[in-house]
gemmi code that builds the backbone of each chain (N, CA, C; Angstrom):
import gemmi

chains = {
    "A": [
        ("UNK", (62.707, 28.154, 68.815), (63.949, 27.838, 68.702), (63.218, 26.182, 67.394)),
        ("UNK", (62.174, 25.312, 68.581), (61.910, 23.838, 68.013), (61.253, 24.498, 66.882)),
        ("UNK", (60.498, 25.342, 67.124), (59.583, 25.442, 65.858), (60.227, 25.920, 64.498)),
        ("UNK", (61.351, 26.401, 64.869), (61.790, 26.700, 63.302), (62.629, 25.207, 63.092)),
        ("UNK", (62.761, 24.560, 63.720), (64.061, 22.852, 62.928), (62.234, 22.828, 63.134)),
        ("UNK", (61.517, 22.333, 63.867), (60.824, 21.555, 63.086), (60.263, 21.812, 61.402)),
        ("UNK", (60.333, 23.367, 61.263), (59.939, 23.793, 60.153), (60.815, 23.154, 59.502)),
        ("UNK", (62.475, 22.831, 59.692), (63.506, 22.516, 58.646), (62.890, 20.383, 58.113)),
        ("UNK", (62.935, 20.410, 58.985), (61.938, 18.661, 59.013), (61.403, 18.802, 58.583)),
        ("UNK", (59.733, 19.394, 58.731), (58.752, 19.907, 57.908), (60.035, 19.596, 56.008)),
        ("UNK", (60.368, 20.834, 55.976), (60.673, 21.277, 54.198), (61.504, 20.396, 53.642)),
        ("UNK", (62.119, 19.189, 54.510), (63.249, 17.737, 53.869), (62.334, 17.442, 54.022)),
        ("UNK", (61.256, 16.708, 54.452), (60.676, 15.675, 54.582), (59.544, 16.280, 53.485)),
        ("UNK", (58.981, 17.140, 53.426), (58.497, 17.772, 51.931), (59.266, 17.702, 50.573)),
        ("UNK", (60.630, 17.935, 50.796), (61.266, 17.809, 49.337), (61.015, 16.211, 49.093)),
        ("UNK", (61.197, 15.380, 49.771), (62.020, 14.121, 49.606), (59.883, 13.595, 49.253)),
        ("UNK", (59.664, 13.621, 49.867), (57.888, 13.473, 50.072), (57.611, 13.854, 48.122)),
        ("UNK", (57.812, 15.483, 47.828), (57.289, 15.654, 46.504), (58.050, 14.746, 45.953)),
        ("UNK", (59.330, 14.944, 44.988), (60.762, 14.316, 44.825), (59.630, 12.723, 44.242)),
        ("UNK", (59.371, 11.902, 45.444), (59.485, 10.687, 45.194), (57.822, 10.295, 44.629)),
        ("UNK", (56.997, 11.544, 44.748), (55.564, 11.224, 44.546), (55.749, 11.997, 42.961)),
        ("UNK", (56.693, 12.689, 42.198), (56.625, 12.955, 40.912), (57.372, 11.890, 40.462)),
        ("UNK", (57.413, 10.981, 40.889), (58.652, 10.475, 40.062), (57.660, 9.197, 39.627)),
        ("UNK", (56.864, 8.196, 41.045), (55.837, 7.457, 41.067), (54.650, 7.689, 39.956)),
        ("UNK", (54.452, 8.860, 39.686), (53.619, 9.503, 38.728), (53.901, 9.751, 37.610)),
        ("UNK", (55.439, 10.158, 37.473), (56.356, 10.209, 35.916), (55.529, 8.033, 35.741)),
        ("UNK", (56.380, 7.512, 35.907), (56.902, 6.253, 36.343), (55.425, 5.578, 35.322)),
        ("UNK", (54.248, 6.308, 36.732), (52.784, 5.546, 36.082), (52.122, 5.716, 35.383)),
        ("UNK", (52.380, 7.058, 34.947), (52.246, 7.982, 33.295), (52.260, 7.422, 32.342)),
        ("UNK", (53.468, 6.828, 32.214), (54.169, 6.542, 31.642), (53.740, 5.000, 31.374)),
        ("UNK", (53.260, 3.991, 31.693), (52.380, 2.990, 32.016), (51.466, 3.580, 31.218)),
        ("UNK", (50.990, 4.214, 31.407), (49.209, 4.427, 31.249), (49.027, 5.507, 29.822)),
        ("UNK", (50.359, 5.945, 29.481), (50.423, 6.181, 28.479), (50.588, 4.765, 27.127)),
        ("UNK", (51.500, 3.671, 27.311), (52.269, 3.456, 26.093), (52.649, 2.301, 27.427)),
        ("UNK", (52.040, 0.771, 27.019), (52.284, -0.752, 28.286), (53.762, -1.048, 28.740)),
        ("UNK", (54.636, -0.140, 27.304), (55.983, -1.267, 27.260), (56.821, -0.172, 27.987)),
        ("UNK", (56.259, 1.606, 28.030), (57.540, 2.770, 27.768), (58.630, 2.425, 28.866)),
        ("UNK", (57.077, 1.645, 29.920), (57.941, 1.860, 31.502), (59.086, -0.159, 31.654)),
        ("UNK", (59.841, -0.252, 31.927), (59.940, -1.605, 32.349), (60.107, -2.452, 33.075)),
        ("UNK", (60.028, -4.026, 33.428), (60.290, -4.293, 35.298), (60.763, -3.962, 36.102)),
        ("UNK", (62.295, -3.255, 35.319), (63.212, -3.269, 36.459), (62.915, -1.459, 37.579)),
        ("UNK", (62.208, -0.884, 36.286), (61.618, 0.724, 36.495), (60.677, 0.612, 37.953)),
        ("UNK", (60.252, -0.241, 37.686), (59.188, -0.146, 37.851), (59.270, -0.974, 39.408)),
        ("UNK", (59.790, -1.812, 39.807), (60.476, -2.585, 40.635), (61.515, -1.437, 41.797)),
        ("UNK", (62.178, -0.746, 40.982), (62.966, 0.483, 42.235), (62.595, 1.503, 42.127)),
        ("UNK", (61.275, 1.904, 41.743), (59.865, 2.805, 42.094), (59.449, 2.257, 43.643)),
        ("UNK", (58.957, 1.296, 42.775), (57.876, 0.754, 44.172), (59.015, 0.472, 45.352)),
        ("UNK", (60.009, 0.119, 44.989), (61.186, 0.157, 46.576), (61.742, 1.155, 46.851)),
        ("UNK", (61.779, 2.484, 46.158), (61.481, 3.965, 46.383), (60.516, 4.293, 47.335)),
        ("UNK", (59.108, 4.505, 46.841), (58.296, 4.617, 47.251), (58.025, 4.348, 49.149)),
        ("UNK", (58.102, 2.804, 49.203), (58.003, 2.436, 50.463), (59.090, 2.746, 51.412)),
        ("UNK", (60.576, 2.717, 50.986), (61.469, 3.270, 51.985), (61.309, 4.855, 51.908)),
        ("UNK", (61.241, 5.330, 51.131), (61.144, 6.863, 51.837), (60.599, 7.151, 50.582)),
        ("UNK", (59.475, 7.255, 50.052), (58.664, 8.736, 49.869), (57.486, 8.179, 50.958)),
        ("UNK", (57.474, 6.568, 51.130), (56.093, 6.659, 52.092), (56.296, 7.593, 52.860)),
        ("UNK", (57.580, 7.165, 54.059), (58.258, 7.433, 55.939), (58.155, 8.975, 55.638)),
        ("UNK", (58.453, 9.652, 54.359), (58.871, 11.462, 54.292), (57.015, 11.205, 54.292)),
        ("UNK", (56.270, 10.856, 53.801), (54.959, 11.527, 53.816), (54.327, 11.420, 55.368)),
        ("UNK", (54.708, 10.338, 56.000), (54.408, 10.372, 57.684), (55.342, 11.549, 58.659)),
        ("UNK", (56.400, 12.118, 58.207), (57.206, 13.096, 58.095), (56.867, 14.559, 58.300)),
        ("UNK", (56.017, 14.586, 56.530), (55.328, 16.123, 56.521), (54.313, 16.127, 57.696)),
        ("UNK", (53.447, 14.797, 57.569), (52.152, 14.934, 58.382), (52.683, 15.134, 60.073)),
        ("UNK", (53.790, 14.453, 60.478), (53.763, 14.631, 62.259), (54.457, 15.536, 62.181)),
        ("UNK", (55.501, 16.063, 61.198), (55.967, 17.734, 61.842), (55.309, 18.845, 61.357)),
        ("UNK", (54.826, 18.688, 60.393), (53.573, 19.319, 59.666), (52.198, 19.496, 60.447)),
        ("UNK", (51.670, 18.708, 60.833), (50.963, 18.784, 62.281), (50.772, 19.653, 63.514)),
        ("UNK", (52.704, 19.378, 63.657), (53.135, 19.581, 65.282), (53.138, 20.985, 64.710)),
        ("UNK", (54.002, 21.619, 63.828), (53.876, 23.136, 63.256), (53.031, 24.064, 63.667)),
        ("UNK", (51.495, 23.595, 63.409), (50.087, 24.229, 63.249), (49.557, 24.074, 64.298)),
        ("UNK", (50.081, 23.654, 65.644), (49.699, 23.355, 67.270), (50.611, 24.274, 67.765)),
        ("UNK", (51.835, 24.033, 67.836), (52.592, 25.646, 67.310), (53.208, 26.490, 67.791)),
        ("UNK", (52.252, 26.674, 66.450), (52.064, 28.074, 65.869), (51.292, 28.633, 66.085)),
        ("UNK", (50.069, 28.177, 65.772), (48.609, 28.115, 66.898), (48.085, 28.223, 65.142)),
        ("UNK", (47.972, 27.786, 64.053), (48.093, 27.805, 62.597), (46.534, 27.444, 62.899)),
        ("UNK", (46.028, 26.997, 63.159), (44.623, 25.777, 63.044), (43.165, 26.909, 62.895)),
        ("UNK", (42.685, 27.061, 61.893), (41.597, 28.317, 61.407), (41.485, 29.386, 61.186)),
        ("UNK", (43.091, 29.090, 60.623), (43.544, 30.077, 59.229), (43.092, 29.272, 57.777)),
        ("UNK", (42.052, 29.969, 56.801), (41.929, 29.974, 55.996), (42.952, 29.354, 55.625)),
        ("UNK", (43.691, 29.883, 54.825), (45.227, 28.752, 53.497), (45.336, 28.221, 54.455)),
        ("UNK", (45.876, 27.738, 55.933), (45.807, 26.398, 56.576), (45.040, 25.378, 55.490)),
        ("UNK", (43.265, 25.863, 56.398), (42.418, 24.636, 55.620), (42.670, 24.464, 53.816)),
        ("UNK", (42.934, 25.161, 53.580), (42.964, 25.217, 51.779), (44.053, 24.151, 52.431)),
        ("UNK", (44.986, 24.411, 52.107), (46.665, 23.774, 51.884), (46.837, 22.147, 52.560)),
        ("UNK", (45.341, 22.470, 53.493), (45.507, 21.177, 53.836), (44.663, 19.557, 53.583)),
        ("UNK", (43.919, 20.572, 52.482), (42.476, 19.959, 51.773), (43.915, 18.847, 50.599)),
        ("UNK", (44.551, 20.027, 49.860), (45.170, 19.765, 49.540), (45.979, 18.653, 49.477)),
        ("UNK", (47.053, 18.764, 50.377), (47.593, 17.867, 51.388), (47.356, 16.897, 51.485)),
        ("UNK", (45.523, 16.483, 51.454), (44.672, 14.902, 52.025), (44.539, 14.966, 49.973)),
        ("UNK", (44.561, 15.705, 49.356), (43.732, 15.112, 48.400), (45.512, 14.630, 47.631)),
        ("UNK", (46.395, 15.286, 47.904), (47.651, 14.780, 47.114), (48.207, 13.304, 47.937)),
        ("UNK", (47.527, 12.810, 49.225), (48.143, 11.380, 49.920), (47.580, 10.551, 49.107)),
        ("UNK", (46.275, 11.101, 49.062), (45.421, 9.910, 48.792), (46.401, 9.580, 47.245)),
        ("UNK", (46.585, 10.792, 46.842), (46.393, 10.120, 44.591), (48.602, 9.438, 45.396)),
        ("UNK", (48.964, 9.686, 46.480), (50.420, 8.814, 46.842), (49.191, 7.240, 46.647)),
        ("UNK", (48.666, 6.846, 47.881), (47.838, 5.835, 47.881), (47.562, 5.634, 47.107)),
        ("UNK", (47.373, 6.438, 45.773), (46.357, 5.544, 44.469), (47.908, 5.011, 43.577)),
        ("UNK", (48.408, 5.601, 43.438), (49.615, 5.512, 42.868), (50.277, 4.676, 43.750)),
        ("UNK", (51.017, 4.042, 45.169), (51.499, 2.970, 44.983), (51.476, 1.964, 45.270)),
        ("UNK", (49.742, 1.510, 45.267), (48.893, 0.586, 45.630), (49.222, -0.042, 43.315)),
        ("UNK", (49.352, 1.656, 42.754), (49.062, 0.827, 41.209), (50.271, 0.926, 40.731)),
        ("UNK", (51.496, 0.214, 41.494), (53.386, 0.117, 41.605), (52.854, -1.320, 41.588)),
        ("UNK", (52.738, -1.668, 42.651), (52.586, -3.228, 43.335), (51.545, -4.003, 42.672)),
        ("UNK", (51.093, -3.642, 41.843), (49.940, -3.804, 40.599), (50.638, -4.348, 39.546)),
        ("UNK", (51.956, -3.026, 39.354), (52.559, -3.581, 37.786), (53.872, -4.398, 38.333)),
        ("UNK", (53.777, -3.941, 39.116), (55.160, -5.191, 38.969), (54.989, -6.896, 39.886)),
        ("UNK", (53.398, -7.101, 39.893), (53.023, -8.303, 39.678), (52.157, -8.272, 38.880)),
        ("UNK", (51.520, -7.588, 38.107), (50.647, -8.116, 36.999), (51.061, -7.497, 35.554)),
        ("UNK", (50.200, -7.304, 34.427), (50.639, -6.625, 32.923), (49.028, -5.788, 32.979)),
        ("UNK", (48.417, -5.475, 34.764), (47.472, -5.017, 34.286), (47.308, -3.671, 33.635)),
        ("UNK", (46.447, -3.499, 32.822), (45.338, -1.996, 32.513), (45.809, -1.107, 33.298)),
        ("UNK", (46.407, -0.009, 32.824), (46.980, 1.040, 33.965), (45.539, 2.097, 33.266)),
        ("UNK", (44.830, 2.952, 34.119), (43.426, 3.905, 34.413), (43.841, 4.914, 33.097)),
        ("UNK", (43.651, 5.424, 32.261), (44.407, 6.648, 31.143), (44.384, 7.017, 32.162)),
        ("UNK", (43.583, 8.311, 32.940), (43.150, 9.145, 33.918), (45.063, 9.412, 34.627)),
        ("UNK", (45.616, 8.429, 34.899), (46.446, 8.105, 36.122), (47.296, 9.258, 35.151)),
        ("UNK", (47.586, 9.544, 33.711), (48.577, 10.389, 33.009), (48.888, 11.532, 33.036)),
        ("UNK", (47.523, 11.967, 33.289), (47.532, 13.462, 33.732), (48.262, 14.018, 35.355)),
        ("UNK", (48.413, 12.991, 36.044), (48.864, 13.655, 36.767), (49.662, 14.111, 37.406)),
        ("UNK", (51.506, 13.806, 37.100), (52.487, 14.879, 36.738), (52.224, 16.374, 37.516)),
        ("UNK", (51.184, 17.269, 36.048), (51.368, 18.207, 35.652), (50.460, 18.744, 37.462)),
        ("UNK", (49.057, 17.790, 37.525), (48.283, 18.228, 38.145), (49.083, 18.082, 40.525)),
        ("UNK", (50.351, 17.760, 39.959), (51.228, 17.629, 41.636), (52.097, 19.207, 41.572)),
        ("UNK", (52.119, 18.961, 39.911), (53.388, 20.422, 40.350), (52.237, 21.507, 40.127)),
        ("UNK", (51.209, 21.542, 39.903), (50.439, 22.497, 40.245), (49.662, 22.859, 41.158)),
        ("UNK", (49.366, 21.299, 42.468), (49.030, 21.614, 43.792), (50.815, 21.817, 44.604)),
        ("UNK", (51.651, 21.259, 44.485), (52.466, 21.682, 44.904), (52.870, 24.064, 44.454)),
        ("UNK", (53.450, 24.256, 43.769), (53.014, 25.707, 43.038), (52.270, 26.145, 44.202)),
        ("UNK", (50.408, 25.751, 44.430), (50.049, 26.424, 45.340), (49.556, 26.472, 47.032)),
        ("UNK", (50.662, 25.292, 47.409), (51.330, 24.831, 48.555), (51.771, 26.133, 48.736)),
        ("UNK", (53.178, 26.402, 48.235), (53.789, 27.210, 47.881), (53.324, 28.697, 48.425)),
        ("UNK", (52.102, 29.201, 47.415), (51.245, 29.905, 47.359), (51.103, 30.526, 49.102)),
        ("UNK", (50.025, 29.413, 49.159), (49.332, 29.585, 50.871), (50.581, 29.650, 51.527)),
        ("UNK", (51.806, 28.696, 51.508), (52.432, 29.026, 52.672), (53.053, 30.283, 52.786)),
        ("UNK", (53.572, 30.633, 51.110), (54.717, 32.346, 51.999), (53.961, 33.356, 51.680)),
        ("UNK", (53.202, 33.565, 50.736), (52.009, 34.285, 51.175), (51.323, 34.597, 51.232)),
        ("UNK", (50.149, 33.750, 52.162), (49.047, 32.985, 53.477), (48.122, 34.542, 52.891)),
        ("UNK", (47.920, 33.720, 51.497), (46.363, 35.904, 51.197), (45.335, 35.750, 51.662)),
        ("UNK", (45.203, 34.455, 52.930), (43.483, 34.244, 53.064), (43.928, 34.712, 54.845)),
    ],
    "B": [
        ("UNK", (61.543, -9.125, 40.051), (60.777, -10.017, 41.090), (60.673, -11.293, 41.185)),
        ("UNK", (60.744, -12.434, 42.213), (60.624, -13.578, 42.114), (58.582, -13.347, 42.193)),
        ("UNK", (58.194, -14.302, 42.660), (56.936, -14.259, 42.629), (56.501, -14.590, 44.233)),
        ("UNK", (57.766, -15.942, 45.308), (57.880, -15.392, 46.581), (58.371, -13.981, 47.043)),
        ("UNK", (58.925, -13.517, 46.165), (59.091, -12.086, 47.108), (58.022, -11.173, 46.545)),
        ("UNK", (57.246, -11.057, 45.636), (55.752, -10.534, 45.884), (55.165, -11.550, 46.839)),
        ("UNK", (55.020, -12.373, 46.809), (54.100, -12.661, 47.823), (54.125, -12.524, 49.270)),
        ("UNK", (55.688, -12.468, 49.581), (56.427, -12.116, 51.213), (55.423, -10.544, 50.981)),
        ("UNK", (56.283, -9.488, 49.825), (55.108, -8.174, 50.647), (53.924, -7.712, 50.094)),
        ("UNK", (52.996, -8.455, 49.460), (51.645, -7.892, 49.347), (51.708, -8.748, 50.982)),
        ("UNK", (51.834, -10.007, 52.047), (51.608, -10.438, 52.808), (52.500, -8.935, 54.544)),
        ("UNK", (53.913, -8.586, 54.075), (53.828, -7.814, 54.807), (53.138, -6.809, 54.896)),
        ("UNK", (52.531, -6.470, 53.511), (51.109, -5.146, 53.263), (50.577, -5.417, 54.203)),
        ("UNK", (49.532, -6.767, 53.982), (48.190, -7.015, 54.993), (48.615, -7.126, 56.347)),
        ("UNK", (49.279, -8.162, 56.196), (50.210, -7.490, 57.888), (50.212, -5.727, 58.921)),
        ("UNK", (50.934, -5.017, 57.917), (51.176, -3.945, 58.209), (48.977, -3.231, 58.049)),
        ("UNK", (48.520, -3.165, 57.307), (47.148, -2.477, 57.630), (46.022, -3.691, 58.190)),
        ("UNK", (46.356, -4.668, 59.058), (45.854, -5.788, 60.432), (45.891, -5.515, 60.846)),
        ("UNK", (47.611, -4.990, 61.538), (47.631, -3.962, 62.920), (47.280, -1.945, 62.662)),
        ("UNK", (47.848, -2.217, 61.581), (46.067, -0.164, 61.577), (45.309, -0.667, 61.546)),
        ("UNK", (44.376, -1.787, 61.572), (42.946, -2.129, 61.866), (42.481, -1.774, 63.078)),
        ("UNK", (43.779, -3.237, 63.689), (43.688, -2.657, 65.452), (44.200, -1.825, 65.956)),
        ("UNK", (44.698, -1.106, 65.860), (44.607, 0.069, 66.759), (43.018, 0.977, 66.145)),
        ("UNK", (42.480, 1.248, 64.755), (41.876, 1.839, 64.061), (40.138, 1.744, 65.522)),
        ("UNK", (40.745, -0.066, 64.995), (39.506, -0.456, 66.052), (39.278, 0.351, 67.322)),
        ("UNK", (40.463, 0.035, 67.903), (40.850, 0.007, 69.593), (40.309, 1.415, 69.672)),
        ("UNK", (41.174, 2.326, 69.171), (41.059, 4.049, 69.981), (39.349, 3.858, 69.345)),
        ("UNK", (39.582, 3.723, 68.435), (37.573, 4.274, 68.247), (36.763, 3.391, 69.836)),
        ("UNK", (36.971, 2.738, 69.872), (36.330, 1.916, 70.945), (36.431, 2.998, 72.357)),
        ("UNK", (37.994, 3.304, 72.490), (37.989, 3.762, 73.732), (38.102, 5.033, 73.800)),
        ("UNK", (37.720, 6.105, 72.049), (37.016, 7.037, 72.469), (35.800, 7.082, 72.894)),
        ("UNK", (34.829, 5.944, 71.901), (32.969, 5.796, 72.152), (32.810, 5.414, 73.635)),
        ("UNK", (32.934, 4.695, 73.955), (32.777, 3.982, 75.994), (34.152, 4.703, 76.618)),
        ("UNK", (35.009, 5.389, 76.284), (35.647, 5.467, 77.128), (35.567, 7.378, 77.656)),
        ("UNK", (36.200, 8.091, 76.554), (36.246, 9.421, 77.213), (35.566, 9.630, 76.537)),
        ("UNK", (34.476, 9.691, 75.127), (33.144, 10.291, 75.937), (32.604, 10.266, 76.934)),
        ("UNK", (31.890, 9.531, 77.346), (31.581, 9.581, 78.676), (32.071, 9.653, 79.789)),
        ("UNK", (33.482, 9.974, 79.503), (34.068, 10.521, 80.442), (34.202, 12.210, 80.293)),
        ("UNK", (33.624, 12.141, 79.496), (33.076, 14.409, 79.233), (32.331, 14.322, 79.857)),
        ("UNK", (30.544, 13.444, 79.511), (29.880, 13.483, 79.162), (29.156, 13.754, 81.054)),
        ("UNK", (29.423, 12.587, 80.936), (29.101, 12.316, 82.772), (29.682, 12.739, 83.818)),
        ("UNK", (31.481, 12.261, 83.606), (32.299, 13.028, 84.913), (33.044, 14.721, 84.526)),
        ("UNK", (32.671, 15.357, 83.076), (33.028, 16.436, 82.717), (34.812, 16.664, 82.764)),
        ("UNK", (35.394, 15.450, 81.651), (36.244, 15.184, 81.353), (36.479, 15.584, 79.814)),
        ("UNK", (36.574, 16.475, 79.838), (36.558, 16.985, 77.958), (38.595, 16.781, 78.034)),
        ("UNK", (39.091, 16.931, 78.578), (40.669, 16.567, 78.059), (40.045, 14.669, 77.600)),
        ("UNK", (39.904, 14.516, 78.373), (39.794, 12.697, 77.324), (39.289, 12.554, 75.307)),
        ("UNK", (38.574, 13.998, 75.537), (38.615, 13.869, 74.547), (38.993, 14.571, 73.323)),
        ("UNK", (39.820, 15.350, 74.276), (40.696, 16.492, 73.313), (41.671, 15.542, 72.818)),
        ("UNK", (41.371, 14.237, 73.811), (43.636, 13.689, 73.597), (43.238, 12.316, 72.750)),
        ("UNK", (41.904, 12.098, 72.230), (41.553, 10.249, 72.565), (41.280, 10.850, 70.907)),
        ("UNK", (40.243, 12.024, 70.072), (39.807, 12.455, 69.500), (41.179, 12.152, 68.187)),
        ("UNK", (42.105, 13.420, 69.049), (43.593, 13.394, 67.515), (43.875, 11.650, 67.072)),
        ("UNK", (43.845, 10.996, 67.931), (44.524, 9.957, 68.702), (44.106, 9.282, 67.289)),
        ("UNK", (42.237, 8.452, 67.175), (41.750, 7.907, 66.551), (41.684, 8.834, 65.127)),
        ("UNK", (41.451, 9.572, 65.516), (41.492, 10.478, 63.636), (42.677, 9.959, 62.901)),
        ("UNK", (44.060, 10.510, 63.589), (44.935, 10.046, 62.925), (45.328, 8.465, 62.923)),
        ("UNK", (44.696, 7.286, 63.567), (45.235, 6.070, 62.837), (43.973, 5.451, 62.024)),
        ("UNK", (42.903, 6.975, 61.699), (41.869, 6.610, 60.827), (42.764, 6.701, 59.538)),
        ("UNK", (42.394, 8.375, 59.156), (43.724, 8.935, 57.910), (44.813, 6.964, 57.525)),
        ("UNK", (45.372, 7.277, 58.492), (46.199, 6.222, 57.921), (45.534, 4.515, 57.369)),
        ("UNK", (44.335, 4.104, 58.471), (42.981, 3.017, 57.898), (43.210, 3.107, 56.658)),
        ("UNK", (42.920, 4.453, 56.064), (42.513, 4.795, 55.245), (42.826, 4.771, 53.980)),
        ("UNK", (44.189, 4.810, 54.249), (45.494, 5.556, 53.184), (46.141, 4.134, 53.234)),
        ("UNK", (46.043, 2.921, 53.613), (46.464, 1.530, 53.634), (45.314, 1.766, 53.048)),
        ("UNK", (44.472, 1.313, 53.077), (42.790, 0.987, 52.151), (43.028, 1.341, 50.776)),
        ("UNK", (43.040, 2.834, 50.725), (42.923, 2.955, 49.369), (44.992, 2.654, 48.416)),
        ("UNK", (45.464, 2.083, 49.007), (46.954, 1.728, 48.569), (46.092, 0.309, 48.214)),
        ("UNK", (45.900, -0.481, 49.147), (45.251, -2.456, 49.169), (44.083, -2.468, 47.470)),
        ("UNK", (43.294, -0.905, 47.414), (42.558, -1.351, 46.429), (42.965, -0.640, 45.464)),
        ("UNK", (43.747, 0.128, 44.989), (44.120, 0.574, 43.726), (45.218, -0.521, 43.282)),
        ("UNK", (45.729, -1.978, 44.101), (47.090, -2.559, 44.182), (46.061, -3.291, 42.475)),
        ("UNK", (44.659, -3.803, 43.739), (43.787, -4.905, 42.409), (43.656, -6.320, 43.695)),
        ("UNK", (42.610, -7.001, 43.431), (42.470, -8.437, 43.581), (41.582, -8.486, 45.215)),
        ("UNK", (40.810, -7.199, 45.100), (39.728, -7.168, 45.833), (38.423, -6.499, 45.302)),
        ("UNK", (37.652, -7.424, 45.695), (36.448, -7.653, 45.053), (35.206, -6.688, 45.727)),
        ("UNK", (34.647, -5.588, 44.770), (33.606, -4.710, 45.774), (33.116, -4.994, 46.724)),
        ("UNK", (32.450, -5.961, 46.839), (32.020, -5.467, 48.662), (32.839, -6.053, 49.893)),
        ("UNK", (33.966, -7.049, 49.091), (35.421, -6.805, 50.187), (35.435, -5.538, 50.731)),
        ("UNK", (35.846, -4.972, 49.836), (36.201, -3.060, 49.623), (35.827, -2.198, 50.756)),
        ("UNK", (33.848, -2.556, 50.558), (32.907, -1.756, 50.729), (32.871, -2.362, 52.339)),
        ("UNK", (32.754, -3.385, 53.009), (33.335, -4.290, 54.158), (34.637, -3.894, 54.947)),
        ("UNK", (35.175, -3.801, 54.339), (36.933, -2.887, 54.324), (36.256, -1.733, 54.837)),
        ("UNK", (35.918, -0.892, 54.178), (35.775, 0.618, 54.721), (34.831, 1.301, 55.021)),
        ("UNK", (33.457, 0.561, 55.418), (32.103, 0.834, 55.553), (32.444, 0.050, 57.768)),
        ("UNK", (33.090, -0.545, 57.693), (33.189, -1.412, 59.038), (34.663, -0.220, 60.458)),
        ("UNK", (35.002, 0.400, 59.250), (35.538, 1.092, 60.305), (35.125, 2.892, 60.346)),
        ("UNK", (33.952, 2.600, 60.057), (33.115, 3.612, 61.232), (32.658, 3.287, 62.473)),
        ("UNK", (32.116, 1.608, 62.267), (31.148, 1.338, 63.165), (32.065, 1.243, 64.810)),
        ("UNK", (31.790, 0.589, 65.973), (33.178, 0.115, 66.600), (33.082, -1.340, 66.842)),
        ("UNK", (34.079, -1.831, 66.822), (34.140, -3.407, 66.955), (34.407, -3.600, 65.276)),
        ("UNK", (34.351, -2.688, 64.063), (34.683, -2.761, 63.196), (35.576, -3.271, 62.530)),
        ("UNK", (37.014, -2.420, 62.991), (38.285, -3.318, 62.635), (38.480, -3.959, 63.233)),
        ("UNK", (38.132, -4.288, 64.517), (37.998, -6.344, 65.251), (38.244, -7.833, 63.704)),
        ("UNK", (36.658, -6.779, 62.841), (35.842, -8.109, 61.482), (37.339, -7.506, 60.841)),
        ("UNK", (37.372, -6.538, 60.247), (38.302, -6.194, 59.411), (40.093, -6.880, 59.145)),
        ("UNK", (40.312, -6.838, 60.908), (40.998, -7.850, 61.378), (41.597, -9.080, 60.695)),
        ("UNK", (39.710, -9.607, 61.439), (40.029, -11.386, 61.166), (39.424, -11.079, 59.460)),
        ("UNK", (39.687, -10.656, 58.609), (39.405, -10.859, 57.469), (40.318, -10.357, 56.686)),
        ("UNK", (41.680, -9.541, 56.948), (42.434, -9.839, 56.854), (43.690, -10.702, 56.896)),
        ("UNK", (43.235, -11.930, 58.644), (44.549, -12.389, 58.707), (43.716, -13.619, 57.749)),
        ("UNK", (42.256, -13.931, 57.189), (41.941, -14.585, 56.584), (42.596, -15.053, 55.337)),
        ("UNK", (42.447, -13.510, 54.454), (43.588, -13.141, 53.262), (45.225, -13.752, 53.521)),
        ("UNK", (45.294, -13.374, 54.165), (47.074, -13.857, 54.622), (47.378, -15.210, 55.094)),
        ("UNK", (46.912, -16.168, 55.240), (46.265, -17.162, 55.533), (46.207, -17.452, 54.011)),
        ("UNK", (45.312, -17.143, 53.143), (45.599, -17.769, 51.750), (46.697, -17.103, 51.471)),
        ("UNK", (47.372, -16.181, 51.478), (48.416, -15.984, 50.554), (49.590, -17.121, 50.742)),
        ("UNK", (49.772, -17.244, 52.514), (51.071, -17.625, 52.930), (50.871, -18.896, 52.813)),
        ("UNK", (49.526, -20.102, 52.654), (49.710, -21.256, 52.182), (49.349, -21.345, 50.626)),
        ("UNK", (50.469, -22.113, 50.283), (51.853, -22.767, 49.265), (50.640, -23.191, 48.145)),
    ],
}
model = gemmi.Model(1)
for chain_id, residues in chains.items():
    chain = gemmi.Chain(chain_id)
    for i, (resn, *xyz) in enumerate(residues, 1):
        res = gemmi.Residue()
        res.name, res.seqid = resn, gemmi.SeqId(i, " ")
        for name, pos in zip(("N", "CA", "C"), xyz):
            atom = gemmi.Atom()
            atom.name, atom.element = name, gemmi.Element(name[0])
            atom.pos, atom.b_iso = gemmi.Position(*pos), 0.0
            res.add_atom(atom)
        chain.add_residue(res)
    model.add_chain(chain)
structure = gemmi.Structure()
structure.add_model(model)
structure.setup_entities()
């Protein structure tokens, strides 16, 4: 019973986190492509959303996810190991994007161009995670 | 956003990072100086089974905040290297907390 509730909490947090992550990535990508693309107000709003919603959602994703893996005794499964690797990479990317939003809110610093490729990468990671969790091919 | 709001936000980020740095440093000490000897000399393997994941989570939280701090800019490479390397060394978390406190004081001084 508690497992199902944890799973629901995990999925809800994943939805909030991936949505917020995409918003942050698209905003930073717009800046990386064209400096004047995103206004100061947008940067501020997205930055605030990231601090108040996306980052707490990430913490819930980790907390509920680890609890689920322990309860379901999933540690050791290859699909979970691969998924954990992808989630660690996405968390690190989230850290970079959150830092970039802070930097952009503070100054007109140039944004590294490689960040403009992050939105499709996040979508790809989300799709890979969905396949790993639902199909469990390994 | 005004300059004072930016400063308040940076201060809050540094305070969070200092708190996590202290937790990371303390859990590393508890792991190395208490849990590991308990496991090897007293046979209490449960000590490392509890402290290991707790320190692991604190370490991950610290690294995540460090990534955010570095991406946010305003830190030199030697400073970043010191903040990263010290997290692996016992008592390093406390050294990092002092570095962060110094930066907080600089930022708080108008």
